[in-house]
N, C-alpha and C positions, 0 to 999 in steps of 0.2 A: 869663641861662643862656651860657654860652660854646659856638659852631656848633660838629662834634665835625673838621671840618680844620680851622677856625682850631687850636684845641686842637693838633691833628698838624702847625701848618707850627711854632709858639707855643715847641713841646715838640723840633724839628730832627729831623724825619719825617718830613716833607713840601714841599719846596719848592713855593710860589707856581705854577710851573709845569709840576708834573707836581700839585701841585688844582687845576690847571686841564686838562692832559692828563684827571685822572683822570671830573670835568666831566662834557668832551665829551665821552669815551667815553660814559658813562652817559647818555649825552643821543641818544645815536644808537643805540644798544638799545632803548633806551625809548621815542621816537622811530621808528623805523624797523625795528626784527629782530623785536617782539613783532606786528609788521599782519601778517599770509602775505601779503593784494595787492600789500606798498610792495616786502619786502626778497626776493632771489630766496635762493638756498641759496649762494649767491660769499657772500653777502654775510655773512649767516647765521653759513655756518664762519668767515667772518674776525674773528669778531665774540663766536663762542664762543672759539677759537684766542688771544686780544688778550687777554680775560679770565682765563683761561688759564696765558698767561704773565707778565700783568701779576702775577697775584694771587702765582705762588711767585713772583718780587720781593719784593713785599712780606711774604712770609715768614719769607726767610730776611733782610730787613729786618729784619720782628720778633727773629728770634731774636739778631739780633745786636745789637741796642739798650739801648743801658744807661741 
């Protein structure tokens, strides 16, 4: 079975750098964003906005992908 991220790289949808970025963002949100004692409001807002903006980028790319 192939990893989804590896598949997206194989079909030239994501670059390795993009994969690493998204994995890092996920790690940040998973490790800090879900713990109310660690994350302040500004960090939570920044992470939320980053996810929204990068989701819009990916959705646009999906719409244009052939």
